[in-house]
C-alpha positions as CSV (number, residue, x, y, z in Angstrom):
1,M,-6.3,-24.2,-9.0
2,N,-9.1,-24.3,-7.2
3,Q,-10.1,-21.1,-4.3
4,E,-9.1,-23.1,-1.2
5,S,-5.7,-24.3,-3.0
6,L,-5.0,-20.8,-4.8
7,A,-5.3,-19.5,-1.3
8,R,-3.0,-21.9,0.4
9,E,-0.8,-21.3,-2.0
10,Q,-0.7,-17.3,-1.4
11,I,-0.6,-17.4,2.4
12,V,2.8,-19.7,2.1
13,A,4.3,-17.5,-0.6
14,V,3.2,-14.6,1.1
15,G,4.8,-15.8,4.3
16,E,8.3,-16.7,3.3
17,S,8.4,-12.9,1.9
18,L,7.3,-11.2,4.9
19,Y,10.1,-13.3,6.5
20,N,12.5,-13.1,4.9
21,R,12.2,-9.4,4.6
22,G,12.4,-9.3,8.6
23,L,8.9,-8.2,8.8
24,S,7.8,-11.4,10.7
25,P,10.9,-12.4,13.3
26,G,10.6,-15.5,14.9
27,S,7.2,-17.3,14.8
28,S,5.2,-13.9,15.4
29,G,3.1,-12.5,12.6
30,N,-0.3,-14.1,11.4
31,I,-2.0,-14.3,7.7
32,S,-5.6,-15.6,7.1
33,I,-7.9,-15.4,3.5
34,R,-11.6,-15.6,3.6
35,L,-13.3,-18.3,2.1
36,S,-16.3,-18.8,0.7
37,D,-17.3,-21.0,4.0
38,G,-15.0,-19.8,6.7
39,W,-10.9,-19.0,6.6
40,L,-7.6,-20.3,6.3
41,M,-4.7,-19.1,8.9
42,T,-1.6,-20.1,9.8
43,P,-1.3,-21.9,12.9
44,T,0.3,-21.2,15.8
45,N,3.9,-21.5,16.8
46,T,5.0,-21.6,13.0
47,A,7.5,-19.2,11.7
48,L,6.0,-17.1,8.6
49,G,9.0,-18.4,6.4
50,Q,8.5,-22.7,7.2
51,L,4.5,-22.3,6.5
52,D,3.1,-25.9,4.6
53,S,0.0,-25.5,2.8
54,A,-1.4,-28.2,3.6
55,G,-0.7,-27.7,7.1
56,L,-2.4,-23.9,7.3
57,S,-5.2,-23.9,9.8
58,R,-8.6,-24.4,8.2
59,L,-11.5,-22.3,10.2
60,D,-15.3,-22.4,9.4
61,S,-17.0,-19.1,9.6
62,E,-17.1,-18.5,13.1
63,G,-13.6,-19.3,14.0
64,R,-13.7,-22.9,14.8
65,L,-11.2,-25.8,13.5
66,V,-12.3,-27.9,10.5
67,D,-9.0,-29.5,10.0
68,G,-5.2,-28.5,9.7
69,D,-2.6,-27.7,12.2
70,P,-4.4,-25.6,15.1
71,P,-4.6,-22.0,14.7
72,T,-2.9,-19.0,16.5
73,K,-4.4,-17.6,19.0
74,E,-4.9,-14.7,17.7
75,A,-7.2,-16.1,15.4
76,L,-10.3,-13.9,17.4
77,L,-8.5,-10.9,16.3
78,H,-9.1,-12.0,12.1
79,L,-12.5,-13.0,13.4
80,M,-13.7,-9.9,14.5
81,F,-12.1,-8.2,11.2
82,Y,-14.8,-10.6,9.2
83,R,-17.2,-10.7,11.7
84,H,-17.6,-6.8,11.2
85,R,-16.1,-5.9,7.5
86,R,-17.8,-7.6,4.5
87,Q,-14.9,-6.5,2.6
88,A,-12.5,-7.9,4.3
89,Q,-10.9,-11.3,2.2
90,A,-7.4,-11.4,3.7
91,I,-5.9,-10.2,7.0
92,V,-2.1,-9.5,7.7
93,H,-1.0,-8.9,11.5
94,L,2.6,-8.5,11.9
95,H,5.5,-7.0,14.4
96,A,7.2,-5.8,12.0
97,T,10.3,-3.6,14.2
98,H,9.0,-0.3,13.4
99,A,5.3,-0.8,13.8
100,A,5.5,-2.3,16.8
101,A,8.5,0.7,18.0
102,V,5.8,3.1,17.5
103,S,3.0,1.2,19.5
104,C,5.2,1.4,22.2
105,L,5.7,5.0,22.7
106,A,3.3,7.3,25.3
107,G,1.5,10.3,23.7
108,L,-0.2,9.3,20.8
109,D,-3.8,10.1,18.7
110,V,-5.7,7.3,19.5
111,E,-7.8,8.4,16.4
112,D,-5.0,8.2,14.4
113,C,-1.9,7.1,15.6
114,L,0.7,7.8,12.7
115,P,0.5,11.7,10.4
116,P,0.3,11.9,7.0
117,L,3.6,12.1,5.8
118,T,2.7,10.8,2.2
119,A,0.3,10.6,-0.1
120,Y,1.0,6.5,-0.1
121,H,0.1,6.1,3.4
122,V,-3.3,8.4,3.3
123,L,-4.2,6.2,0.1
124,K,-2.7,2.5,1.5
125,V,-3.4,3.5,5.3
126,G,-5.6,6.2,6.0
127,R,-6.8,6.6,9.8
128,L,-5.0,4.5,12.1
129,P,-6.7,4.1,15.1
130,L,-4.8,3.2,18.0
131,I,-6.1,-0.2,20.1
132,P,-5.5,0.2,23.7
133,Y,-3.3,-2.8,24.9
134,H,-4.5,-6.1,25.5
135,P,-2.7,-9.3,26.6
136,P,-2.2,-11.5,23.0
137,G,-5.3,-13.1,21.9
138,D,-7.7,-12.2,24.5
139,E,-11.3,-11.6,24.3
140,S,-10.7,-8.1,25.3
141,L,-9.1,-7.5,22.8
142,A,-10.9,-8.9,20.0
143,A,-13.8,-6.8,21.0
144,A,-11.7,-3.4,20.9
145,I,-11.0,-4.7,16.9
146,G,-14.6,-5.2,16.5
147,A,-15.7,-2.1,17.9
148,H,-13.2,0.0,14.9
149,A,-13.3,-3.0,12.1
150,E,-16.5,-1.3,10.5
151,T,-14.6,1.8,10.1
152,A,-11.2,1.3,9.9
153,H,-9.4,-1.1,7.4
154,A,-5.7,-1.1,9.4
155,L,-5.5,-0.9,13.4
156,L,-2.6,-0.8,15.4
157,L,-2.1,-2.7,18.4
158,A,-0.4,-0.8,21.8
159,N,2.7,-2.5,22.7
160,H,2.1,-5.1,19.7
161,G,1.7,-4.2,16.1
162,P,-0.4,-3.4,13.5
163,L,-3.3,-5.3,12.0
164,V,-4.7,-4.9,8.7
165,C,-7.6,-6.3,6.2
166,G,-7.9,-5.7,2.7
167,P,-10.2,-7.0,-0.4
168,S,-7.3,-9.2,-1.4
169,L,-4.2,-10.9,0.1
170,D,-1.8,-8.6,-2.0
171,A,-4.0,-5.3,-0.9
172,A,-3.6,-6.7,2.3
173,V,0.0,-6.9,2.1
174,A,0.4,-3.5,0.6
175,T,-1.3,-1.7,3.3
176,I,0.9,-3.1,6.0
177,E,3.9,-2.2,3.9
178,E,3.2,0.8,4.1
179,L,2.5,1.1,7.7
180,E,5.7,0.1,8.6
181,E,7.6,2.3,6.0
182,T,5.5,5.2,7.2
183,A,6.4,4.3,10.9
184,K,10.0,4.1,9.8
185,L,9.9,7.8,8.6
186,Y,8.2,8.9,11.6
187,L,10.5,7.5,13.9
188,L,13.4,9.0,11.9
189,L,11.6,12.1,11.9
190,R,11.3,12.8,15.7
191,G,13.3,16.0,17.2
192,S,12.5,17.3,13.8
193,S,10.2,19.3,12.3
194,P,8.0,17.1,9.6
195,S,6.0,18.5,7.5
196,P,2.8,16.2,7.2
197,L,0.1,16.7,4.9
198,S,-2.7,19.2,5.3
199,P,-6.0,17.7,5.4
200,P,-7.1,19.4,2.7
201,E,-4.5,17.8,0.9
202,V,-5.4,14.5,2.4
203,D,-9.1,15.0,1.7
204,R,-7.9,15.5,-2.1
205,L,-6.3,12.7,-2.2
206,L,-9.0,10.7,-0.6
207,G,-11.6,11.7,-2.7
208,S,-9.4,11.2,-6.1
209,S,-9.5,7.4,-4.9
210,R,-12.9,7.2,-4.2
211,E,-13.7,8.9,-7.7
212,R,-11.6,6.2,-9.2
213,K,-13.1,3.3,-7.4
214,S,-16.7,4.1,-8.8
215,V,-15.2,4.2,-11.9
216,V,-13.8,0.4,-11.7
């Protein structure tokens, strides 16, 4: 199976899994995988649980449709990550309930809008900038994402939901799942006195993570 055929099957399988677990309600959310000469993306107005591998949108490196069904208007968001973050090989955007709920709260830290409640959040998500609200698919939203894409692989779009990239589709999915779980914990703990990891604990986790990557 060649790279593109494998990517098509991966997108369909992951889309079905996310949909069946309630992480992409209705026809919300989108997935893409970078190819050597462009990228594949889920088409517009299609539930992630009902994807057809042959109908996926095939885009060139500038985000222009090559073949398949028309892409979602949020293709611009993916293009910004691919353009500004060379290590991005796959992107997942969801309207997952808890992360979307957090994105609607006032008073969040725009530089890092979820606290480091668990080691897993630190290792998978890391810093999570909050992107101010822009209409879905708007070029101003794409520009805001482009401004953060080189320094963060996970973003929370205000009044919208999470957008993450990874070195593989599996990695991107693992990140967005951990983000959703941390958002759930954050909402459950509101009004109590949580004890997030301290800055030295976070630094130690990030340091050990970098060491492991340098050995691989």
